[in-house]
N, C-alpha and C positions, 0 to 999 in steps of 0.2 A: 711761459712762452717761446720755450724750447722745443716742445712739442708741437710749435706750428710750423708748415715748412712756408717758408718764402722766399720771393724772387730777386734776383741782385740786381741792384744797380751801379753806374759812376755815375755820381751829380759832380759836372764839374761848375767851373766861372771864373771869368776872368776881372781880376783887379782891376779897380778904373786905374785910370791914367795918373802918375805923378801929378801934373799940372791940365786938369779937365779943359783949361780954356786954350789951351796950346794945343793946337793939332803934330806938330811934330813932335811933341812930349811921348816919351816910350811909355810902352805900351805897360799895362798895367802883368804881375807874374799871374800865370794859369792854376787856379786850384782845384782839387778834387777829394773825393769822397766815396766810400762803399757806403752801400745805404740798403739796408732788407726791410727798412719801417717805409713802404711807397706804394701807393695806390692809386688808382682810377678813383673820380669824386665824381663827376658828372659829364656828361656827355654831352649838355646842349646848356653852356657852354660848355667846351671842352676841359676841365679841370682837372688837375692831379695834386698829390701832398705826399712832403717828405719832411718825418719826423728828424729833426736835428738837436745833439747834444747841446744844451743848452752854456753858451760861453763856448762854445766848439771853435777852431778857424770859419770853418763855414756857415755856421749861424752866423758869427761878425760879419762874416762878408755880403750874405746874403740879407743881412740886415742894412747896408749903404749899397749894395749891386742888387735890383729888381730884375734882372736877365739873368737868365743861367741853365744849364742843359741836364738832361739824362740819356745815359746808355745803359741799355737793356743789355746785360752780358751774357754770353754762347757759355757753355760748359766749356770750351778752349780756353776760355777765357779769367779762369780759376787764378793763377797769378797777377792780373789785373786786380783783380777783386782783394788778392791778398796783399798786394802791394800798397793800398791806397787806404789800407784797413791798419795799418801797422803803428802802435802806439809813439812815440819821440821821434820820429821819422824824421829823413832829410828833408834837402827844401824840395817841394812838389816838383822845380822845374825837372829835377833829376828824375824824377819817379814817370814825368811824360816824355823823357829824352829816348825812350826805343819802344816807343807804344804809336803804331799806326792811327793819327786822326787826323780829321778834316776841321775846319772853324766853322762854327755855327755862323750862316750868314745873318739872325736875328739877334742871336746871341754875342757873337763873338767868342760863346767857350769852346774848347775842344769836343769835339762826336767821334766816339771810339771807334775807329775801323773794325770792321766783321762784326759788331754788335748785334743783335737781334731786329734790336728797334730804335728808334733816336728821338728825343724829342729837345724841344728850344720852348724854353717857357719866360714870364713873365709875373714878377710874386700881385698876386692877387689880394690877399692876406697872411698876418702873423699872427698865431695864437699861441701863448703860451701853455704849455702843459706839463705841469710839475716840473722835472729835471731836464724836459724836452723843450724844442719851438718846434709847431707845425707849423711846415711851410706849404700854403695853398698857393699853387701858380695854376694860370690858363696857358692852355699850350698855343703856342703861336707857331709850329711846323710841327709837324711830325713825317719820319720816314722810314723804312725797312731797307734796310743797306746790308742785311744778309740772311738767307734763308736755311743757310746751311747751319744744324748742329740743334741742339736742344736747350733748354733754358738752364743757366746757371740757377741752382737752391739752395738755401741756408736750412739746414734743419738739425738739431740736439747740438747747436756749437760748432757746424762743419759746415762745409760747402759741399753739395752732391750734384748727381747726375740721375735723371727722372729715367726712369727704365733699367 
């Protein structure tokens, strides 16, 4: 499958507040994960799919938090993809520290500034598939924050640029 080129996205979500019944309770931490197994499923209704390693932090989070977001990374955002793909990494809070982002109105999740496209989603279905979970989400919002540059691609185990 390393011979199949794919786009690179950052999937983000916000952990639920520590006390959901208290509006003054601190927000949960932002969580992010680089994904290359992401695709459009349906236009009507608008559905997308992301494949998550079973038992990963993002898989566990999206099992309890139905709202999440996707930022389609541009070729100039390779450093973001690498940062959120690291194994044994530091706290996600530190990973977001110097990345420009807006908080999604529908999901509360970070949307990366300069991304080619951003989507906010609500989980419709979770499908166990081998050692992964396929998460199908209904697109709640979609925007095109940047028209600059081409997409970041992943091919033969490396990030690539088209052209």
